[in-house]
MARVOTI-595897 format. One record per residue: residue number from 1; residue in one letter; chain; x negated, y negated, z of N, C-alpha, C, O in turn. Coordinates in steps of 0.2 Angstrom, whole numbers. Last residue first. Example, Ala and Ser with C-alpha at 12.3 -4.5 7.8 and 13.67 -1.06 7.14 Angstrom:
BEGIN
seq:2	type:S	mol:A	nx:-64	ny:11	nz:35	cax:-68	cay:5	caz:36	cx:-64	cy:0	cz:39	ox:-67	oy:-6	oz:40
seq:1	type:A	mol:A	nx:-66	ny:28	nz:39	cax:-62	cay:22	caz:39	cx:-66	cy:16	cz:39	ox:-71	oy:17	oz:42
END
This chain:
BEGIN
seq:98	type:K	mol:A	nx:49	ny:373	nz:-368	cax:49	cay:380	caz:-369	cx:51	cy:384	cz:-362	ox:50	oy:390	oz:-361
seq:97	type:T	mol:A	nx:48	ny:360	nz:-368	cax:55	cay:362	caz:-368	cx:55	cy:370	cz:-368	ox:60	oy:373	oz:-367
seq:96	type:Q	mol:A	nx:36	ny:354	nz:-369	cax:38	cay:356	caz:-362	cx:45	cy:359	cz:-362	ox:47	oy:360	oz:-357
seq:95	type:D	mol:A	nx:24	ny:356	nz:-381	cax:31	cay:356	caz:-380	cx:33	cy:358	cz:-373	ox:32	oy:364	oz:-372
seq:94	type:E	mol:A	nx:9	ny:347	nz:-380	cax:12	cay:354	caz:-379	cx:20	cy:352	cz:-378	ox:21	oy:347	oz:-375
seq:93	type:G	mol:A	nx:0	ny:337	nz:-381	cax:5	cay:338	caz:-387	cx:9	cy:344	cz:-386	ox:12	oy:346	oz:-391
seq:92	type:A	mol:A	nx:-6	ny:334	nz:-370	cax:-10	cay:337	caz:-375	cx:-6	cy:339	cz:-381	ox:-8	oy:343	oz:-386
seq:91	type:F	mol:A	nx:3	ny:328	nz:-363	cax:-3	cay:324	caz:-365	cx:-7	cy:327	cz:-370	ox:-11	oy:324	oz:-373
seq:90	type:V	mol:A	nx:12	ny:338	nz:-360	cax:14	cay:333	caz:-366	cx:8	cy:329	cz:-367	ox:8	oy:326	oz:-373
seq:89	type:G	mol:A	nx:0	ny:351	nz:-355	cax:7	cay:348	caz:-356	cx:8	cy:343	cz:-361	ox:4	oy:343	oz:-366
seq:88	type:A	mol:A	nx:-17	ny:348	nz:-350	cax:-11	cay:352	caz:-352	cx:-5	cy:348	cz:-353	ox:-5	oy:342	oz:-351
seq:87	type:G	mol:A	nx:-27	ny:340	nz:-345	cax:-26	cay:340	caz:-352	cx:-20	cy:344	cz:-354	ox:-19	oy:344	oz:-360
seq:86	type:C	mol:A	nx:-27	ny:343	nz:-331	cax:-33	cay:346	caz:-335	cx:-31	cy:346	cz:-342	ox:-33	oy:350	oz:-346
seq:85	type:A	mol:A	nx:-10	ny:343	nz:-327	cax:-17	cay:343	caz:-325	cx:-21	cy:346	cz:-331	ox:-19	oy:350	oz:-334
seq:84	type:Y	mol:A	nx:3	ny:345	nz:-330	cax:0	cay:340	caz:-334	cx:-7	cy:339	cz:-332	ox:-11	oy:335	oz:-335
seq:83	type:P	mol:A	nx:9	ny:354	nz:-321	cax:9	cay:356	caz:-328	cx:5	cy:351	cz:-332	ox:3	oy:353	oz:-338
seq:82	type:S	mol:A	nx:9	ny:357	nz:-307	cax:5	cay:352	caz:-310	cx:4	cy:354	cz:-317	ox:-2	oy:355	oz:-319
seq:81	type:E	mol:A	nx:17	ny:368	nz:-303	cax:18	cay:361	caz:-299	cx:14	cy:356	cz:-303	ox:17	oy:350	oz:-303
seq:80	type:A	mol:A	nx:12	ny:378	nz:-310	cax:19	cay:376	caz:-311	cx:20	cy:369	cz:-308	ox:24	oy:366	oz:-311
seq:79	type:A	mol:A	nx:-1	ny:379	nz:-305	cax:0	cay:378	caz:-312	cx:7	cy:376	cz:-313	ox:8	oy:372	oz:-318
seq:78	type:Y	mol:A	nx:2	ny:382	nz:-291	cax:-1	cay:376	caz:-293	cx:0	cy:374	cz:-300	ox:1	oy:369	oz:-302
seq:77	type:R	mol:A	nx:18	ny:389	nz:-287	cax:11	cay:390	caz:-289	cx:8	cy:383	cz:-292	ox:12	oy:379	oz:-295
seq:76	type:A	mol:A	nx:28	ny:381	nz:-275	cax:27	cay:383	caz:-281	cx:19	cy:385	cz:-283	ox:15	oy:381	oz:-279
seq:75	type:F	mol:A	nx:30	ny:376	nz:-262	cax:28	cay:383	caz:-263	cx:28	cy:386	cz:-270	ox:28	oy:392	oz:-271
seq:74	type:T	mol:A	nx:32	ny:363	nz:-260	cax:36	cay:366	caz:-265	cx:36	cy:373	cz:-265	ox:40	oy:377	oz:-267
seq:73	type:T	mol:A	nx:32	ny:352	nz:-246	cax:29	cay:358	caz:-249	cx:34	cy:361	cz:-254	ox:40	oy:362	oz:-252
seq:72	type:V	mol:A	nx:33	ny:340	nz:-240	cax:37	cay:341	caz:-246	cx:34	cy:347	cz:-250	ox:34	oy:347	oz:-256
seq:71	type:D	mol:A	nx:32	ny:332	nz:-225	cax:30	cay:339	caz:-228	cx:35	cy:340	cz:-234	ox:41	oy:341	oz:-232
seq:70	type:A	mol:A	nx:26	ny:317	nz:-222	cax:32	cay:320	caz:-224	cx:30	cy:327	cz:-227	ox:26	oy:326	oz:-232
seq:69	type:W	mol:A	nx:20	ny:304	nz:-211	cax:19	cay:311	caz:-214	cx:26	cy:313	cz:-216	ox:31	oy:313	oz:-212
seq:68	type:A	mol:A	nx:14	ny:289	nz:-212	cax:20	cay:292	caz:-210	cx:20	cy:298	cz:-214	ox:21	oy:298	oz:-220
seq:67	type:W	mol:A	nx:-2	ny:282	nz:-206	cax:2	cay:287	caz:-210	cx:9	cy:288	cz:-207	ox:10	oy:289	oz:-201
seq:66	type:N	mol:A	nx:-12	ny:272	nz:-204	cax:-5	cay:272	caz:-201	cx:0	cy:276	cz:-205	ox:5	oy:274	oz:-207
seq:65	type:F	mol:A	nx:-25	ny:270	nz:-207	cax:-20	cay:272	caz:-212	cx:-13	cy:271	cz:-210	ox:-9	oy:269	oz:-214
seq:64	type:R	mol:A	nx:-30	ny:267	nz:-194	cax:-30	cay:262	caz:-199	cx:-25	cy:263	cz:-205	ox:-22	oy:259	oz:-208
seq:63	type:A	mol:A	nx:-28	ny:279	nz:-188	cax:-24	cay:274	caz:-186	cx:-24	cy:268	cz:-191	ox:-19	oy:264	oz:-192
seq:62	type:R	mol:A	nx:-37	ny:287	nz:-195	cax:-30	cay:289	caz:-195	cx:-26	cy:283	cz:-193	ox:-21	oy:282	oz:-196
seq:61	type:L	mol:A	nx:-49	ny:281	nz:-190	cax:-47	cay:281	caz:-197	cx:-40	cy:282	cz:-198	ox:-36	oy:279	oz:-202
seq:60	type:V	mol:A	nx:-48	ny:285	nz:-177	cax:-48	cay:278	caz:-178	cx:-46	cy:277	cz:-186	ox:-42	oy:273	oz:-187
seq:59	type:P	mol:A	nx:-47	ny:300	nz:-177	cax:-42	cay:296	caz:-174	cx:-42	cy:288	cz:-176	ox:-37	oy:285	oz:-177
seq:58	type:D	mol:A	nx:-54	ny:304	nz:-193	cax:-54	cay:304	caz:-186	cx:-49	cy:300	cz:-183	ox:-45	oy:296	oz:-187
seq:57	type:W	mol:A	nx:-48	ny:313	nz:-207	cax:-48	cay:307	caz:-204	cx:-49	cy:308	cz:-196	ox:-46	oy:312	oz:-193
seq:56	type:L	mol:A	nx:-48	ny:326	nz:-213	cax:-53	cay:321	caz:-216	cx:-54	cy:315	cz:-211	ox:-59	oy:312	oz:-212
seq:55	type:S	mol:A	nx:-38	ny:333	nz:-207	cax:-44	cay:334	caz:-204	cx:-50	cy:329	cz:-207	ox:-55	oy:329	oz:-204
seq:54	type:A	mol:A	nx:-27	ny:332	nz:-216	cax:-28	cay:328	caz:-210	cx:-34	cy:328	cz:-207	ox:-36	oy:323	oz:-203
seq:53	type:A	mol:A	nx:-29	ny:343	nz:-224	cax:-31	cay:337	caz:-227	cx:-32	cy:332	cz:-221	ox:-36	oy:328	oz:-221
seq:52	type:N	mol:A	nx:-26	ny:357	nz:-223	cax:-30	cay:354	caz:-218	cx:-32	cy:347	cz:-220	ox:-37	oy:345	oz:-217
seq:51	type:V	mol:A	nx:-19	ny:360	nz:-235	cax:-15	cay:360	caz:-228	cx:-19	cy:357	cz:-223	ox:-16	oy:354	oz:-218
seq:50	type:H	mol:A	nx:-21	ny:350	nz:-249	cax:-24	cay:355	caz:-244	cx:-20	cy:354	cz:-238	ox:-19	oy:349	oz:-235
seq:49	type:D	mol:A	nx:-16	ny:339	nz:-256	cax:-15	cay:346	caz:-259	cx:-17	cy:351	cz:-254	ox:-15	oy:357	oz:-255
seq:48	type:T	mol:A	nx:-7	ny:324	nz:-253	cax:-12	cay:329	caz:-252	cx:-11	cy:336	cz:-255	ox:-5	oy:338	oz:-256
seq:47	type:S	mol:A	nx:-3	ny:308	nz:-259	cax:-1	cay:315	caz:-258	cx:-8	cy:319	cz:-256	ox:-13	oy:316	oz:-257
seq:46	type:A	mol:A	nx:2	ny:291	nz:-253	cax:-3	cay:296	caz:-255	cx:0	cy:303	cz:-255	ox:4	oy:305	oz:-250
seq:45	type:V	mol:A	nx:4	ny:275	nz:-254	cax:8	cay:281	caz:-254	cx:3	cy:286	cz:-257	ox:0	oy:285	oz:-262
seq:44	type:I	mol:A	nx:-1	ny:260	nz:-245	cax:-3	cay:266	caz:-249	cx:2	cy:272	cz:-248	ox:4	oy:274	oz:-243
seq:43	type:H	mol:A	nx:1	ny:243	nz:-246	cax:4	cay:249	caz:-244	cx:1	cy:255	cz:-249	ox:1	oy:254	oz:-255
seq:42	type:V	mol:A	nx:-3	ny:227	nz:-241	cax:-5	cay:233	caz:-245	cx:-2	cy:239	cz:-242	ox:-2	oy:240	oz:-236
seq:41	type:G	mol:A	nx:0	ny:217	nz:-233	cax:3	cay:217	caz:-239	cx:1	cy:222	cz:-244	ox:3	oy:223	oz:-249
seq:40	type:P	mol:A	nx:-15	ny:216	nz:-224	cax:-8	cay:214	caz:-224	cx:-6	cy:214	cz:-231	ox:-9	oy:212	oz:-236
seq:39	type:A	mol:A	nx:-24	ny:231	nz:-223	cax:-24	cay:224	caz:-225	cx:-16	cy:222	cz:-225	ox:-12	oy:226	oz:-228
seq:38	type:A	mol:A	nx:-25	ny:245	nz:-221	cax:-24	cay:240	caz:-215	cx:-23	cy:233	cz:-217	ox:-21	oy:229	oz:-212
seq:37	type:A	mol:A	nx:-28	ny:250	nz:-233	cax:-21	cay:251	caz:-230	cx:-20	cy:247	cz:-224	ox:-14	oy:245	oz:-223
seq:36	type:L	mol:A	nx:-41	ny:245	nz:-235	cax:-35	cay:243	caz:-240	cx:-29	cy:244	cz:-236	ox:-24	oy:239	oz:-236
seq:35	type:E	mol:A	nx:-47	ny:253	nz:-226	cax:-47	cay:246	caz:-225	cx:-42	cy:243	cz:-229	ox:-39	oy:238	oz:-227
seq:34	type:A	mol:A	nx:-45	ny:266	nz:-231	cax:-42	cay:264	caz:-224	cx:-42	cy:257	cz:-223	ox:-37	oy:254	oz:-221
seq:33	type:L	mol:A	nx:-52	ny:265	nz:-242	cax:-45	cay:266	caz:-243	cx:-42	cy:264	cz:-237	ox:-36	oy:261	oz:-237
seq:32	type:A	mol:A	nx:-65	ny:264	nz:-236	cax:-63	cay:259	caz:-241	cx:-55	cy:259	cz:-242	ox:-52	oy:254	oz:-241
seq:31	type:Q	mol:A	nx:-65	ny:277	nz:-230	cax:-66	cay:271	caz:-226	cx:-63	cy:265	cz:-230	ox:-59	oy:261	oz:-227
seq:30	type:Q	mol:A	nx:-65	ny:286	nz:-241	cax:-60	cay:286	caz:-236	cx:-60	cy:279	cz:-232	ox:-54	oy:277	oz:-230
seq:29	type:T	mol:A	nx:-78	ny:282	nz:-246	cax:-71	cay:281	caz:-250	cx:-65	cy:281	cz:-245	ox:-61	oy:277	oz:-246
seq:28	type:A	mol:A	nx:-87	ny:286	nz:-236	cax:-86	cay:279	caz:-239	cx:-80	cy:277	cz:-242	ox:-77	oy:272	oz:-241
seq:27	type:A	mol:A	nx:-85	ny:300	nz:-234	cax:-83	cay:295	caz:-229	cx:-82	cy:288	cz:-231	ox:-78	oy:284	oz:-229
seq:26	type:D	mol:A	nx:-77	ny:309	nz:-248	cax:-83	cay:306	caz:-244	cx:-81	cy:300	cz:-240	ox:-76	oy:297	oz:-241
seq:25	type:R	mol:A	nx:-66	ny:313	nz:-255	cax:-67	cay:315	caz:-249	cx:-72	cy:312	cz:-245	ox:-72	oy:312	oz:-238
seq:24	type:L	mol:A	nx:-63	ny:310	nz:-269	cax:-61	cay:305	caz:-264	cx:-63	cy:307	cz:-256	ox:-61	oy:303	oz:-252
seq:23	type:A	mol:A	nx:-67	ny:321	nz:-276	cax:-70	cay:314	caz:-278	cx:-68	cy:309	cz:-273	ox:-71	oy:303	oz:-273
seq:22	type:P	mol:A	nx:-59	ny:331	nz:-271	cax:-66	cay:331	caz:-270	cx:-69	cy:324	cz:-271	ox:-74	oy:322	oz:-267
seq:21	type:A	mol:A	nx:-44	ny:325	nz:-263	cax:-47	cay:327	caz:-269	cx:-55	cy:327	cz:-268	ox:-57	oy:322	oz:-264
seq:20	type:D	mol:A	nx:-35	ny:319	nz:-254	cax:-40	cay:324	caz:-252	cx:-44	cy:327	cz:-257	ox:-47	oy:332	oz:-256
seq:19	type:I	mol:A	nx:-26	ny:312	nz:-262	cax:-31	cay:308	caz:-258	cx:-36	cy:313	cz:-255	ox:-41	oy:310	oz:-253
seq:18	type:N	mol:A	nx:-17	ny:315	nz:-273	cax:-22	cay:320	caz:-270	cx:-27	cy:316	cz:-267	ox:-33	oy:316	oz:-269
seq:17	type:H	mol:A	nx:-13	ny:300	nz:-280	cax:-12	cay:307	caz:-280	cx:-18	cy:311	cz:-278	ox:-23	oy:310	oz:-280
seq:16	type:V	mol:A	nx:-9	ny:285	nz:-273	cax:-15	cay:290	caz:-274	cx:-12	cy:297	cz:-274	ox:-10	oy:300	oz:-269
seq:15	type:L	mol:A	nx:-3	ny:270	nz:-276	cax:-1	cay:277	caz:-276	cx:-7	cy:281	cz:-278	ox:-10	oy:280	oz:-283
seq:14	type:L	mol:A	nx:-1	ny:255	nz:-268	cax:-6	cay:259	caz:-272	cx:-4	cy:266	cz:-271	ox:-3	oy:269	oz:-265
seq:13	type:Y	mol:A	nx:6	ny:240	nz:-270	cax:8	cay:247	caz:-268	cx:3	cy:251	cz:-272	ox:3	oy:251	oz:-278
seq:12	type:L	mol:A	nx:5	ny:224	nz:-263	cax:2	cay:228	caz:-268	cx:4	cy:235	cz:-265	ox:3	oy:237	oz:-259
seq:11	type:D	mol:A	nx:16	ny:210	nz:-263	cax:13	cay:215	caz:-260	cx:10	cy:220	cz:-265	ox:12	oy:220	oz:-271
seq:10	type:T	mol:A	nx:15	ny:193	nz:-267	cax:17	cay:199	caz:-269	cx:13	cy:205	cz:-265	ox:7	oy:204	oz:-265
seq:9	type:H	mol:A	nx:21	ny:179	nz:-257	cax:15	cay:183	caz:-260	cx:18	cy:190	cz:-262	ox:23	oy:192	oz:-259
seq:8	type:G	mol:A	nx:32	ny:172	nz:-252	cax:29	cay:170	caz:-258	cx:23	cy:174	cz:-261	ox:21	oy:173	oz:-267
seq:7	type:R	mol:A	nx:27	ny:175	nz:-235	cax:33	cay:174	caz:-240	cx:30	cy:170	cz:-246	ox:25	oy:166	oz:-246
seq:6	type:R	mol:A	nx:21	ny:181	nz:-225	cax:17	cay:181	caz:-232	cx:22	cy:179	cz:-237	ox:21	oy:180	oz:-243
seq:5	type:A	mol:A	nx:28	ny:184	nz:-214	cax:23	cay:179	caz:-214	cx:19	cy:177	cz:-220	ox:16	oy:173	oz:-221
seq:4	type:G	mol:A	nx:36	ny:194	nz:-219	cax:39	cay:188	caz:-217	cx:34	cy:182	cz:-217	ox:35	oy:176	oz:-219
seq:3	type:S	mol:A	nx:29	ny:206	nz:-220	cax:30	cay:202	caz:-226	cx:33	cy:195	cz:-224	ox:33	oy:191	oz:-229
seq:2	type:R	mol:A	nx:28	ny:210	nz:-206	cax:22	cay:208	caz:-210	cx:23	cy:204	cz:-216	ox:20	oy:199	oz:-217
seq:1	type:S	mol:A	nx:40	ny:202	nz:-195	cax:38	cay:207	caz:-200	cx:32	cy:205	cz:-204	ox:30	oy:199	oz:-204
END
């Protein structure tokens, strides 16, 4: 296993919310993330928001990411799904018990 050869080293787990966000869509950013994902001991867990997010990656880049896909669509409206986005919610002092 990958981790067996690295005994005594700590793995890095990188969580990326919305890897298909406009700020992360450019080729250089996706290439850098793919390089990280291909490195021993680095694991990326990412979400996407767009149904066609997989079209960001050509076959080579997709192989470097080595994605395990899981469809966890909620079918909830974006505002209901992301109550803390854009400064809303508890981060803005709003009571979430309403």
